[in-house]
LOVO-401668 format. One line per 5 residues: number of its first residue (from 1); their letters; for each residue x, y, z of C-alpha. Coordinates in Angstrom, 1 decimal. Layout:
// residues N
NUM = A = X/Y/Z ~ ... .
This chain:
// residues 96
1 = XXXXX = 9.2/-4.0/14.4 ~ 7.5/-6.7/12.2 ~ 7.7/-10.5/12.9 ~ 10.1/-11.2/10.0 ~ 12.7/-8.7/11.4 .
6 = XXXXX = 12.4/-10.1/14.9 ~ 12.8/-13.6/13.5 ~ 16.1/-12.5/11.7 ~ 17.3/-10.7/14.8 ~ 16.8/-13.8/16.9 .
11 = XXXXX = 19.4/-15.6/14.7 ~ 22.2/-13.1/15.9 ~ 23.6/-15.4/18.6 ~ 22.3/-15.1/22.2 ~ 22.1/-11.3/22.4 .
16 = XXXXX = 19.9/-11.1/19.2 ~ 17.8/-13.9/20.7 ~ 17.3/-12.1/23.9 ~ 16.4/-8.9/22.0 ~ 13.9/-10.7/19.8 .
21 = XXXXX = 12.4/-12.3/22.9 ~ 11.9/-8.9/24.7 ~ 10.6/-7.2/21.6 ~ 8.2/-10.1/20.9 ~ 6.9/-10.2/24.5 .
26 = XXXXX = 5.2/-6.8/24.1 ~ 3.8/-7.4/20.6 ~ 3.4/-11.2/20.0 ~ 4.0/-12.3/16.4 ~ 3.6/-15.9/15.3 .
31 = XXXXX = 6.6/-16.0/13.0 ~ 8.9/-14.4/15.5 ~ 7.7/-16.8/18.3 ~ 8.3/-19.7/16.0 ~ 11.9/-18.8/15.4 .
36 = XXXXX = 12.5/-17.9/19.0 ~ 11.5/-21.4/19.9 ~ 13.5/-23.0/17.2 ~ 16.7/-21.1/18.1 ~ 16.4/-21.7/21.8 .
41 = XXXXX = 16.4/-25.4/21.0 ~ 19.3/-25.1/18.7 ~ 21.4/-23.1/21.2 ~ 20.7/-25.7/23.9 ~ 21.4/-28.6/21.6 .
46 = XXXXX = 24.7/-27.0/20.6 ~ 25.8/-26.6/24.2 ~ 24.9/-30.2/25.1 ~ 26.9/-31.5/22.0 ~ 30.0/-29.5/23.1 .
51 = XXXXX = 30.4/-31.9/26.0 ~ 30.6/-35.0/23.7 ~ 34.3/-35.3/22.4 ~ 34.8/-35.5/18.6 ~ 31.3/-36.6/17.8 .
56 = XXXXX = 30.0/-33.5/19.4 ~ 32.2/-31.2/17.3 ~ 31.0/-32.9/14.1 ~ 27.4/-32.7/15.3 ~ 27.8/-29.0/15.9 .
61 = XXXXX = 28.7/-28.6/12.2 ~ 25.2/-30.1/11.6 ~ 23.7/-27.6/14.1 ~ 25.4/-24.8/12.1 ~ 23.8/-26.1/8.9 .
66 = XXXXX = 20.4/-26.2/10.7 ~ 21.0/-22.6/11.8 ~ 21.6/-21.6/8.2 ~ 18.4/-23.4/7.1 ~ 16.5/-21.6/9.8 .
71 = XXXXX = 18.0/-18.2/8.9 ~ 17.1/-18.7/5.2 ~ 13.5/-19.5/6.3 ~ 13.3/-16.3/8.5 ~ 14.7/-14.2/5.7 .
76 = XXXXX = 12.0/-15.6/3.3 ~ 9.3/-15.0/6.0 ~ 8.3/-18.6/6.1 ~ 8.1/-21.1/9.0 ~ 10.8/-23.6/8.2 .
81 = XXXXX = 11.1/-26.4/10.8 ~ 14.7/-27.5/11.7 ~ 15.1/-31.1/10.4 ~ 14.7/-33.9/12.9 ~ 14.2/-31.8/16.1 .
86 = XXXXX = 12.1/-28.8/15.0 ~ 8.8/-30.2/16.1 ~ 10.2/-31.1/19.5 ~ 11.4/-27.5/20.0 ~ 8.0/-26.1/19.1 .
91 = XXXXX = 6.3/-28.4/21.6 ~ 8.9/-28.0/24.4 ~ 9.1/-24.2/24.2 ~ 5.4/-23.5/23.3 ~ 5.2/-21.0/26.3 .
96 = X = 7.4/-18.6/24.4 .
């Protein structure tokens, strides 16, 4: 499976992310690794925001928009950083 396909699979909620992580662990691809890191950060951010009443719900709409931006980047095969936090996710999860 090529990196672009793994990057797209990673966008299919947690199960797709886990599948992409396992597939990428055997045959590392930079594009897939990039999106695996981005999406782990987005998933964790979304969970944290759920615990903030009202503001968190609105912020999760922004997270959904970031997810769409990320998915479009993966479909196009280009590394598209998530606005505001993408660089942080790449740094924090660089072991993936």
